C-alpha positions as CSV (number, residue, x, y, z in Angstrom):
1,M,0.8,4.3,-17.6
2,S,0.8,4.9,-13.9
3,R,0.2,2.1,-11.4
4,P,-3.2,2.0,-9.5
5,R,-2.9,3.9,-6.2
6,V,-4.1,2.1,-3.0
7,L,-4.3,3.6,0.5
8,I,-4.0,1.1,3.3
9,V,-5.2,2.3,6.7
10,E,-4.3,-0.3,9.3
11,D,-2.9,0.1,12.8
12,E,-1.6,-3.4,13.2
13,R,2.0,-3.2,11.8
14,V,2.2,-6.8,10.7
15,V,-1.1,-6.6,8.8
16,S,-0.1,-3.3,7.2
17,F,3.3,-4.7,6.2
18,L,1.7,-7.9,4.7
19,L,-0.9,-5.9,2.7
20,T,1.7,-3.3,1.5
21,R,4.2,-5.9,0.3
22,T,1.6,-8.1,-1.4
23,L,0.0,-5.2,-3.2
24,E,3.3,-3.6,-4.2
25,A,4.5,-7.0,-5.6
26,S,1.3,-7.2,-7.6
27,G,2.0,-3.8,-9.3
28,Y,0.1,-1.4,-7.1
29,S,1.4,1.9,-5.7
30,V,0.7,1.8,-2.0
31,T,0.5,4.5,0.7
32,A,0.0,3.3,4.2
33,C,-0.9,4.9,7.5
34,A,-2.0,3.6,11.0
35,D,-4.2,6.4,12.4
36,G,-7.7,7.5,11.6
37,L,-6.9,11.2,11.7
38,D,-3.9,10.7,9.3
39,A,-6.1,8.7,7.0
40,L,-8.7,11.5,6.9
41,E,-6.1,14.0,6.0
42,I,-4.4,11.9,3.4
43,G,-7.7,11.0,1.8
44,L,-8.8,14.6,1.7
45,G,-5.6,15.6,0.0
46,Q,-4.8,12.8,-2.4
47,D,-6.6,10.6,-4.9
48,F,-6.7,6.9,-4.7
49,D,-8.1,4.2,-6.9
50,L,-9.0,2.1,-3.8
51,V,-8.8,2.2,0.0
52,L,-8.4,-0.7,2.4
53,L,-9.7,0.8,5.6
54,D,-9.6,-0.8,9.1
55,Q,-12.5,0.0,11.4
56,R,-10.7,0.1,14.8
57,M,-7.8,2.6,14.9
58,P,-6.4,5.4,17.0
59,G,-7.7,8.8,16.2
60,L,-10.9,8.1,14.4
61,L,-12.8,4.9,13.6
62,G,-12.8,3.7,10.0
63,L,-16.6,4.5,9.6
64,E,-16.0,8.0,10.8
65,V,-13.2,8.5,8.3
66,L,-15.4,7.1,5.5
67,Q,-18.3,9.4,6.5
68,R,-16.1,12.5,6.6
69,W,-14.6,11.6,3.2
70,K,-18.1,11.2,1.7
71,A,-19.3,14.5,3.3
72,A,-16.2,16.2,1.6
73,G,-17.1,14.7,-1.8
74,R,-14.3,12.1,-1.8
75,E,-15.6,9.2,-3.9
76,F,-12.9,6.5,-4.1
77,P,-14.0,2.9,-3.4
78,V,-13.4,1.7,0.1
79,I,-13.1,-1.8,1.3
80,M,-13.5,-2.1,5.1
81,V,-11.2,-4.6,6.7
82,S,-12.1,-5.4,10.3
83,G,-12.2,-7.8,13.1
84,I,-15.7,-6.6,13.9
85,T,-17.6,-9.3,12.2
86,G,-21.2,-8.9,13.2
87,E,-23.8,-8.7,10.4
88,A,-25.1,-5.3,11.6
89,D,-21.5,-3.9,11.5
90,V,-21.0,-5.1,7.9
91,I,-24.4,-3.7,6.8
92,R,-23.6,-0.3,8.5
93,A,-20.3,-0.1,6.6
94,L,-21.9,-0.8,3.3
95,E,-24.7,1.7,4.0
96,V,-22.2,4.4,4.9
97,G,-20.5,3.8,1.5
98,A,-18.0,0.9,1.7
99,V,-18.0,-1.2,-1.5
100,D,-17.0,-4.4,0.3
101,Y,-16.1,-5.7,3.7
102,I,-13.4,-8.2,4.6
103,R,-13.4,-9.9,8.0
104,K,-10.2,-10.5,9.9
105,P,-8.5,-12.8,10.1
106,F,-8.4,-12.9,6.3
107,S,-6.6,-14.8,3.6
108,I,-4.1,-12.5,1.8
109,Q,-5.1,-14.2,-1.5
110,E,-8.7,-13.3,-0.9
111,V,-7.8,-9.7,-0.3
112,L,-5.7,-9.6,-3.4
113,A,-8.6,-11.1,-5.4
114,R,-11.1,-8.5,-4.1
115,V,-8.6,-5.7,-4.8
116,K,-8.2,-7.0,-8.4
117,V,-11.9,-7.2,-8.9
118,R,-12.5,-3.6,-7.7
119,L,-9.6,-2.3,-9.9
120,R,-10.6,-4.1,-13.1
121,G,-9.9,-1.6,-15.9
122,V,-7.3,0.2,-13.8
123,A,-4.3,-1.8,-14.9
124,P,-1.2,-2.4,-12.8
């Protein structure tokens, strides 16, 4: 059985490294990138069981990436991860199609718990 595939889109190297190592150690197959344009391309060409998507990145903002994936028929679940913490921003992300929103700074244990909840039934 293959491991669940997670795409991490995060331009902060330390955060990306922490998320990648934690998810890999928990049995997930992880692809990571640090640019909105790269994320768009990767998401259009590959399937993922879950995406952790930062909002502020070079190239394209996370919401723009999500909107373009949706317009292209890409339907993987997306958890927005962002330092933008206003209620209106959270609501907008959920309206665009995110399944969850994690505010930075975050607890890595909380992120792992939310990933596990979203991937129930897709066993690592």
